C-alpha positions in Angstrom: 109.8 49.2 -74.5 111.6 48.7 -70.8 111.0 45.3 -69.2 110.7 45.1 -65.6 111.4 41.4 -64.9 110.1 39.7 -61.7 111.1 36.3 -59.5 108.8 34.6 -57.2 109.6 32.4 -54.2 107.1 30.2 -53.4 104.6 28.9 -55.6 101.8 27.5 -53.3 98.1 28.6 -53.8 99.0 32.6 -53.5 102.3 32.4 -55.5 100.4 30.6 -58.3 97.4 33.3 -58.0 99.7 35.7 -58.2 101.4 34.4 -61.1 97.6 33.5 -62.8 96.4 36.9 -62.0 99.8 38.7 -63.5 99.5 36.3 -66.8 95.9 37.0 -67.2 96.0 40.5 -67.3 99.7 41.1 -68.4 98.8 42.8 -71.7 96.3 45.3 -70.5 98.7 46.0 -67.3 101.7 46.6 -69.9 99.4 48.8 -72.2 98.4 50.9 -69.0 101.9 51.1 -67.3 104.0 51.6 -70.8 106.5 48.7 -69.8 107.0 45.2 -69.9 106.7 42.6 -67.5 108.2 39.3 -67.3 108.2 36.5 -64.5 111.6 34.8 -65.3 112.2 33.0 -62.6 109.8 30.9 -60.0 111.4 29.0 -57.2 109.4 26.0 -55.0 111.0 23.5 -53.1 107.7 21.0 -54.1 107.7 21.0 -57.3 107.4 17.1 -57.2 103.7 17.8 -55.9 102.4 19.2 -58.6 100.9 22.2 -59.6 97.6 23.3 -61.4 99.4 25.7 -63.2 101.8 24.6 -66.6 104.6 26.7 -65.8 108.0 26.5 -68.4 110.8 24.5 -67.1 113.1 27.1 -68.0 112.0 29.5 -65.2 111.6 26.8 -62.6 114.1 26.6 -59.6 114.5 25.3 -56.2 116.9 27.6 -55.2 116.2 31.3 -53.8 119.7 32.4 -54.6 118.6 32.7 -58.7 116.2 35.0 -57.7 117.7 36.7 -55.0 121.3 37.0 -56.5 120.1 37.7 -60.2 120.6 41.7 -60.8 118.1 41.5 -63.9 115.3 40.6 -61.3 113.7 44.1 -59.7 111.0 42.7 -58.0 110.9 39.6 -55.8 107.3 38.0 -55.0 107.9 36.2 -51.4 104.8 34.0 -51.2 106.3 31.0 -48.7 104.7 32.3 -45.4 106.2 32.2 -42.0 109.2 33.6 -40.4 111.9 31.1 -41.4 113.5 31.0 -44.1 111.1 34.2 -45.3 112.6 37.0 -43.5 116.2 35.8 -44.6 115.0 35.8 -48.4 113.0 39.4 -47.9 115.8 40.9 -46.0 118.6 40.0 -48.5 116.6 41.2 -51.9 115.6 44.3 -49.8 119.7 44.8 -48.9 120.1 44.2 -53.2 117.8 47.0 -53.8 114.8 45.0 -55.1 111.5 46.0 -54.6 109.5 43.1 -52.3 105.9 42.0 -52.6 104.4 39.8 -49.9 101.3 38.2 -48.3 102.8 37.1 -45.4 101.2 38.5 -42.2 103.4 36.9 -39.8 106.5 38.4 -41.3 104.8 42.2 -41.5 103.7 42.0 -37.9 107.0 40.6 -36.2 109.5 41.5 -38.3 108.1 44.5 -40.2 110.4 47.2 -38.4 113.4 45.8 -39.4 112.3 45.1 -43.1 111.2 48.6 -43.5 114.6 50.0 -42.0 116.4 47.8 -44.4 114.0 48.7 -47.3 115.0 52.9 -46.1 118.9 52.0 -46.5 118.5 50.8 -49.7 116.5 53.3 -51.2 113.7 50.5 -52.4 110.3 49.2 -50.7 108.0 46.6 -49.6 104.6 46.2 -50.3 102.1 43.9 -48.2 98.4 44.3 -49.4 97.9 40.8 -49.4 98.5 40.1 -45.8 95.3 41.8 -44.2 92.1 40.8 -45.4 93.0 38.8 -49.0 91.1 40.8 -51.7 90.1 43.7 -49.3 92.0 46.7 -50.7 92.8 48.0 -46.9 96.5 48.4 -46.1 96.7 51.0 -49.6 93.5 52.7 -48.0 95.1 53.1 -44.8 98.5 54.0 -45.5 97.3 56.7 -48.0 93.6 57.8 -48.4 92.9 57.9 -44.8 96.6 58.8 -43.5 95.5 62.4 -42.9 92.2 60.9 -40.9 92.0 60.8 -37.0 91.0 57.0 -37.0 89.4 56.2 -33.6 89.2 52.4 -33.8 89.1 49.4 -36.3 87.5 46.1 -36.0 87.9 43.1 -38.5 86.5 39.6 -39.3 90.0 38.7 -40.6 89.7 35.2 -40.8 87.7 32.8 -42.8 88.3 30.0 -41.4 87.1 31.0 -37.9 83.9 32.8 -39.4 82.9 30.1 -41.5 83.0 27.8 -38.5 80.9 30.3 -36.5 78.6 30.8 -39.4 77.9 26.9 -39.5 77.1 27.2 -35.5 75.0 30.3 -36.2 72.8 29.2 -39.5 73.1 25.2 -39.4 73.3 24.8 -35.5 76.4 22.6 -36.1 78.7 22.1 -33.2 82.3 23.4 -33.2 83.6 19.9 -33.9 81.0 18.8 -36.5 81.6 23.0 -38.2 85.4 22.3 -38.2 85.1 19.2 -39.8 83.1 20.7 -42.5 85.8 23.4 -43.0 88.8 21.0 -43.3 86.6 18.8 -46.1 85.9 22.0 -48.0 89.2 23.4 -47.7 88.8 26.5 -45.5 90.7 24.9 -42.4 93.8 23.5 -42.3 94.6 20.0 -41.0 96.1 21.1 -38.1 93.8 24.8 -37.3 95.1 26.0 -34.7 96.7 29.0 -36.1 93.5 30.0 -37.0 91.0 28.6 -34.1 93.3 30.1 -31.5 93.5 33.6 -32.8 97.1 33.8 -34.0 96.5 34.5 -37.8 93.9 37.2 -36.4 96.3 38.5 -33.9 99.3 39.4 -36.7 96.4 40.8 -38.8 95.3 43.0 -36.0 99.0 44.0 -35.1 99.4 45.3 -38.8 96.4 47.2 -38.9 96.9 48.8 -35.4 100.2 50.2 -36.5 98.6 51.8 -39.8 95.6 53.5 -37.8 97.8 55.0 -35.4 100.9 55.3 -36.7 102.9 53.5 -34.1 104.5 50.3 -33.6 102.7 47.4 -32.1 104.6 44.4 -30.3 102.3 41.4 -31.5 103.0 39.9 -28.2 100.9 42.6 -26.7 97.8 41.8 -28.3 95.1 39.8 -26.3 94.4 36.6 -28.0 91.2 33.9 -27.4 90.0 31.3 -29.8 86.8 30.1 -30.6 87.3 26.4 -29.5 85.1 26.6 -26.0 81.9 28.4 -28.2 79.2 26.3 -27.4 76.0 26.1 -29.6 73.9 27.3 -26.4 76.3 30.5 -26.3 75.0 31.5 -30.1 71.4 30.7 -29.1 71.2 32.8 -26.0 73.3 36.0 -27.7 70.5 35.2 -30.4 67.9 36.1 -27.8 69.8 39.2 -26.8 70.0 40.5 -30.5 73.9 39.4 -31.0 75.8 37.3 -32.9 79.0 36.0 -31.6 82.1 36.9 -34.1 85.9 36.5 -33.7 86.8 40.0 -33.7 90.1 41.5 -34.2 89.8 44.9 -32.2 92.0 47.8 -32.1 90.8 51.5 -30.4 92.4 54.5 -29.5 91.7 55.4 -25.5 92.8 58.2 -23.7 95.1 56.2 -21.5 96.6 54.1 -24.5 95.7 51.4 -27.1 93.0 48.2 -26.8 93.8 45.5 -28.9 92.7 42.3 -28.8 91.6 39.0 -30.6 88.9 37.3 -29.2 85.2 36.1 -29.8 82.4 38.5 -28.7 78.7 39.1 -28.6 78.2 41.6 -31.4 75.0 43.5 -31.5 72.9 43.0 -34.9 72.9 46.4 -35.6 76.9 46.2 -36.0 77.7 46.1 -40.0 80.1 43.2 -39.2 77.7 40.9 -37.4 75.9 40.0 -40.9 79.2 38.9 -42.3 79.0 35.0 -42.9 81.4 32.1 -44.1 85.0 32.5 -45.5 84.5 36.4 -46.0 86.0 39.0 -44.4 85.1 42.3 -43.4 86.7 45.3 -41.9 85.0 48.4 -39.7 87.0 51.4 -39.5 85.8 54.4 -37.6 87.2 58.2 -37.7 86.4 61.4 -36.0 84.2 61.8 -39.2 82.9 58.9 -40.7 82.7 55.0 -40.7 83.6 52.8 -43.5 83.2 49.3 -44.3 85.4 47.0 -46.4 84.0 43.6 -47.3 85.2 40.7 -49.7 86.6 37.5 -50.2 89.5 37.3 -47.2 92.2 34.5 -48.3 92.4 32.0 -51.4 94.9 32.3 -54.3 92.5 34.4 -56.8 91.4 37.3 -53.8 95.2 37.4 -52.7 97.1 37.2 -55.9 94.7 39.9 -57.2 95.8 42.1 -54.6 99.7 41.2 -55.0 99.3 42.3 -58.8 97.9 45.6 -57.3 100.8 46.0 -55.6 103.6 44.7 -58.5 101.6 47.7 -60.2 102.2 50.1 -57.7 105.8 49.1 -57.5 106.3 49.5 -61.2 105.1 52.9 -61.4 107.4 53.9 -58.6 110.7 52.1 -60.7 109.3 54.3 -63.5 109.4 57.6 -62.0 112.2 57.2 -59.7 110.0 57.3 -56.5 110.6 53.8 -54.6 110.3 54.6 -50.9 107.3 57.2 -51.7 105.1 55.9 -49.0 107.2 54.4 -46.0 106.7 52.9 -42.9 104.1 55.2 -41.2 104.4 53.9 -37.9 106.6 56.6 -36.3 106.4 55.9 -32.3 105.9 53.0 -30.0 102.1 52.6 -28.9 101.1 51.9 -25.5 98.8 49.2 -25.2 96.5 49.6 -22.5 96.6 45.9 -20.2 93.4 43.7 -20.9 92.6 43.6 -17.1 92.2 47.6 -17.5 89.8 47.1 -20.2 85.9 48.0 -19.0 83.2 45.9 -21.0 79.9 43.9 -20.4 80.4 40.2 -20.2 78.2 37.3 -20.7 79.5 34.3 -18.4 78.2 31.0 -19.0 78.6 28.8 -16.0 78.2 25.0 -15.9 76.8 24.1 -12.5 74.6 21.7 -10.6 71.2 22.1 -10.2 70.9 22.4 -6.6 69.1 24.5 -4.0 71.2 27.7 -3.6 73.3 27.5 -6.4 72.1 30.8 -7.8 72.6 33.0 -4.4 75.9 31.2 -4.1 77.2 32.6 -7.7 75.9 35.8 -7.2 77.2 36.4 -4.1 80.7 35.7 -5.5 79.7 38.0 -8.2 79.3 40.5 -6.1 82.1 40.0 -3.8 84.3 40.9 -6.6 82.4 43.8 -7.5 80.2 42.6 -10.6 76.9 43.7 -10.8 74.6 41.4 -12.6 71.7 42.8 -15.3 70.4 39.6 -16.4 70.3 35.8 -15.7 69.1 32.9 -17.4 69.0 29.3 -16.1 67.0 26.6 -18.5 64.7 24.2 -17.8 67.2 21.1 -16.2 67.0 18.4 -13.6 67.7 18.7 -10.2 71.0 17.5 -9.1 72.6 17.3 -12.7 74.7 19.6 -14.6 73.4 22.7 -16.7 74.2 26.0 -18.2 73.5 29.0 -16.5 74.2 32.6 -17.9 74.7 35.7 -16.5 74.9 38.7 -18.0 76.8 41.7 -16.2 76.6 45.3 -16.0 79.7 47.2 -17.5 82.8 46.4 -15.4 86.6 46.0 -15.6 88.0 42.7 -16.8 90.0 42.1 -13.4 86.9 42.4 -11.2 85.1 39.6 -13.9 88.3 37.5 -13.3 88.3 37.8 -9.7 84.8 36.4 -9.5 85.7 33.5 -11.8 88.7 32.4 -9.6 86.3 32.1 -6.9 83.2 30.8 -8.6 85.7 28.2 -10.1 86.2 27.1 -6.5 82.5 26.5 -5.8 82.0 22.5 -5.7 78.9 23.0 -7.5 80.6 24.6 -10.2 82.5 22.6 -13.0 83.3 25.3 -15.2 83.1 28.9 -16.4 83.7 30.9 -19.6 83.3 34.8 -19.9 82.6 36.3 -23.4 83.0 39.9 -23.7 79.8 42.1 -25.3 80.6 44.7 -27.6 78.6 47.9 -27.5 78.5 48.5 -31.1 79.6 52.2 -30.7 
């Protein structure tokens, strides 16, 4: 029986999850495929930190070259994350004709075009199911099952850290700071969580999803990005009164003038299938001309992502067996035109921290009017005269540039201390 040899670079949470899943299912997978599978080298720089898995000493290494330059290894698992040195390792492996499996969303989002070109030139391929949604099988679905569909939009809760924080704020009335600390204690947030709470992680993922849905190349720098650090409990309570939840969404939508691409917290109607997704769970909603589909499941973690990686390994082995490597290559055939966010039209919820003094509402409403922003509702909670209070304004549908113009002038009013706008999704 032929034996396929695998090398792993990076043995943190995802690397361990992948090897664990592969070893646990090894016998069944080998029977199914009719080949033997053997991990012959695992590379990590931090073996001294200890690992939760027992690894035979003879397959341990700290040198990536022992995987990349080994002619026996046909499949390379890259699980170190980031761009440097991951890009060098992956590109070198592809250049040597090896198949690469990676969950590295930043690498695919920023360097995918180059890597797919290298793979094509060397008649090999790169798989990345674990890059978006962890254990949700969305990449394979978009690249193959939905390739012939006319997709209109894809909307995702694709970051478990931020969804957990917003869930704690919504369900348990915790402040952002309290929810973040709880996420850290439970291992759901990094010690420095900037990549998650400021939306960078979700930005990489929606760039990948948009490329697959709309068969074009996306520059990740063109994705509008906003984080959740300014969300207050008052915002969540007011949203609930309007029958909305606040979620950090990654959105890609086809418009007549191009593609709408953004990551930001929004008011999402309770009627939308993503509004009931809580905790660290992820979900991705895909709408085409003919159907609406929702994919939901664990968005991160070694076991979930490792399972997705093993699925990629199985696909890779099948392609090797039948001489079909590169069967499903890059499906991004053109450059996509991204619509500037200031041109997008939406309804907005604007929170204004202002002094409770006579005429304050009139002054603020006047500035909205001067900028061409029509208001549909105003809420001013009971407050103390002369003290600061949050006032909420709900606009009618209007272009972003008009709202921003209003915010710029309102912030200059002496009675106003802070202004924050949240976009409202219509759920269509």
